[in-house]
C-alpha positions in Angstrom: -17.2 9.4 -3.6 -17.2 13.2 -3.0 -15.8 13.1 0.4 -12.1 13.9 0.7 -10.0 11.1 1.7 -7.4 11.1 4.2 -5.0 8.6 5.8 -6.2 9.1 9.2 -9.8 8.8 8.1 -9.0 5.7 6.2 -7.0 4.2 9.1 -10.1 4.8 11.4 -12.5 3.1 8.9 -10.2 0.0 8.7 -10.0 -0.1 12.5 -13.7 0.1 12.9 -14.0 -2.5 10.3 -11.8 -4.9 12.3 -13.2 -4.0 15.5 -16.8 -4.8 14.4 -15.7 -8.4 13.4 -13.4 -8.7 16.6 -10.3 -9.1 14.4 -8.1 -6.8 16.4 -6.4 -9.5 18.2 -5.1 -10.9 14.9 -3.8 -7.5 13.7 -0.4 -7.8 15.4 2.8 -6.3 13.6 3.8 -9.8 12.6 0.5 -10.8 11.1 0.1 -7.5 9.4 3.5 -7.5 7.8 2.8 -11.1 6.6 -0.5 -10.1 5.2 1.1 -7.1 3.4 3.8 -9.4 1.9 1.0 -11.9 0.6 -0.8 -8.9 -0.8 2.2 -7.4 -2.5 3.0 -11.1 -4.1 -0.6 -11.1 -5.4 0.2 -7.8 -7.1 3.5 -9.2 -8.5 1.6 -12.3 -9.8 -0.5 -10.4 -12.2 2.6 -9.1 -13.8 4.7 -12.2 -13.6 4.8 -13.4 -17.0 4.0 -10.3 -18.9 6.5 -8.5 -21.1 7.6 -5.0 -20.2 5.2 -3.8 -23.0 2.3 -5.9 -21.8 2.9 -4.7 -18.2 2.5 -1.1 -19.5 -0.9 -1.8 -21.0 -2.3 -4.0 -18.2 -4.7 -1.1 -17.2 -6.4 -1.0 -20.5 -8.0 -4.3 -19.9 -10.9 -3.9 -17.7 -10.3 -7.3 -15.9 -6.7 -6.9 -15.3 -7.4 -3.1 -14.3 -9.8 -4.5 -11.7 -7.4 -7.1 -10.4 -4.6 -4.4 -10.0 -6.7 -2.0 -8.3 -8.1 -4.6 -6.0 -4.6 -5.5 -5.1 -3.3 -2.1 -4.8 -6.1 -1.6 -2.3 -5.3 -4.4 -0.3 -1.8 -3.7 0.0 -2.5 -0.2 1.0 -4.9 -1.3 3.6 -2.6 -3.7 5.3 0.2 -1.0 5.2 -2.0 1.5 6.8 -3.2 -1.0 9.5 0.5 -2.0 10.1 1.3 1.8 10.6 -1.7 2.4 12.8 -0.7 -0.6 15.1 2.9 0.6 15.4 2.1 4.4 15.5 3.9 5.3 12.3 3.0 8.4 10.5 3.0 6.9 6.9 3.3 10.4 5.2 5.7 11.7 7.5 7.8 8.5 7.0 7.7 8.9 3.4 8.5 12.6 3.2 11.6 11.8 5.5 12.9 8.9 3.3 12.3 11.1 0.1 14.5 13.6 1.7 17.2 11.2 2.7 17.2 9.8 -0.8 17.5 13.2 -2.2 20.6 13.7 -0.2 22.0 10.3 -0.9 21.3 10.3 -4.6 21.6 13.9 -5.9 20.3 14.7 -9.3 23.2 14.6 -12.0 22.8 18.5 -12.3 23.0 19.0 -8.5 26.5 17.7 -8.2 
């Protein structure tokens, strides 16, 4: 994939995908939040019984790496759709949250 990916472009593709299948009526904030939770749980399930050491090596096994990558994609897809429906700029929200956390939890050297 040589094109530059951007959040707005991905959100547009997801919206077009849903529209082509007449799924918009199901993409309510409640349903998208639930779907996001389910997909995040499926990501957790992959790591559920692994030791910390095994979890650090999960991407070295092609089958596990594929599963993790797919679940990450599902989580991100639902999060982007959720943000689109509610008019949230995900990157701006993240930047603001990082700023608040930097103020709230200053680095040890910054005190």
